[in-house]
C-alpha positions in Angstrom: 162.3 158.0 61.6 159.8 159.8 59.5 160.9 160.6 55.9 159.5 162.6 52.9 161.4 161.5 49.7 160.9 163.3 46.4 162.3 162.2 43.1 161.6 164.2 40.0 162.4 162.6 36.6 163.1 164.7 33.5 160.3 165.2 31.1 159.5 162.1 29.0 161.0 159.6 31.3 158.0 158.6 33.4 157.6 155.5 31.3 160.9 154.1 32.6 161.1 152.3 35.9 162.3 154.5 38.7 161.8 154.5 42.6 161.8 156.6 45.7 163.2 154.7 48.7 162.7 155.5 52.4 163.8 154.0 55.7 166.5 152.1 54.0 168.8 149.9 56.3 170.1 147.5 53.7 168.9 145.5 50.7 166.7 143.4 53.0 165.0 146.3 55.0 163.4 149.3 53.2 160.2 150.8 51.9 160.0 152.0 48.3 157.5 153.3 45.7 158.2 152.1 42.2 157.0 154.0 39.2 156.6 152.5 35.7 154.4 153.3 32.6 152.2 155.6 34.7 151.7 153.0 37.5 152.9 153.1 41.1 153.4 150.2 43.4 154.4 150.5 47.1 156.5 147.7 48.6 158.3 146.9 51.8 161.1 144.6 52.5 161.5 143.5 56.1 164.2 141.0 57.1 164.3 139.9 53.4 160.5 139.4 53.1 158.9 141.3 50.3 155.3 142.7 50.8 153.2 144.6 48.4 151.3 147.5 50.2 149.3 149.1 47.4 149.2 150.1 43.8 147.8 152.8 41.5 147.5 152.9 37.7 147.1 156.1 35.8 148.8 158.6 33.5 152.4 159.7 33.1 153.8 161.9 35.8 157.2 163.4 36.7 157.4 163.8 40.5 157.2 160.7 42.7 157.0 161.4 46.5 157.0 158.9 49.3 156.1 160.0 52.8 156.6 157.5 55.7 155.4 158.8 59.1 155.2 156.3 62.0 153.5 153.2 60.4 151.7 155.2 57.7 152.9 155.6 54.1 151.5 157.8 51.4 152.7 158.0 47.8 152.1 161.1 45.6 152.3 161.6 41.9 152.8 165.2 40.8 151.5 166.3 44.2 148.3 164.2 44.2 147.9 161.3 46.8 147.6 158.0 44.9 148.4 155.4 47.6 147.7 155.8 51.3 148.3 153.0 53.8 147.3 153.6 57.3 149.3 150.9 58.8 152.3 149.2 57.2 153.0 146.9 60.1 156.5 146.1 60.9 158.3 148.8 58.9 161.9 149.1 58.6 163.5 151.7 60.9 166.5 152.8 58.7 167.4 156.4 58.4 168.6 156.4 54.8 166.7 157.5 51.7 167.4 157.3 48.0 166.2 156.7 44.5 166.8 154.0 41.9 166.2 152.8 38.4 166.6 149.5 36.6 167.9 151.1 33.4 170.2 153.8 32.1 167.4 155.5 30.3 165.7 157.2 33.3 167.1 160.7 33.8 166.6 162.1 37.4 166.2 165.9 37.6 166.0 166.3 41.3 166.2 164.3 44.5 165.1 165.7 47.9 164.7 164.3 51.4 162.8 166.2 54.2 
């Protein structure tokens, strides 16, 4: 299913690692955009196989948006497209979405799924 996932961090937390997750089925099947230190990486897990789909390096931002439509994925930072992949191949078909962090310092202000 198509998903539009938006995660907004509190001001000053963009240097911490945080993620927007789409098409989540389980730990082995998902697509996610990971933000850290102003950089973004787009990944997919399909049947436990990890694949990097693209990356962007820039300045700090507070909103991370991951849009997955069909086999296309676009990642936005504060409303500006930063990674666009026209075909992500065998994408997970899960219907769950979420956000994540690898530490207790990242403070999430808002989480939205469309």
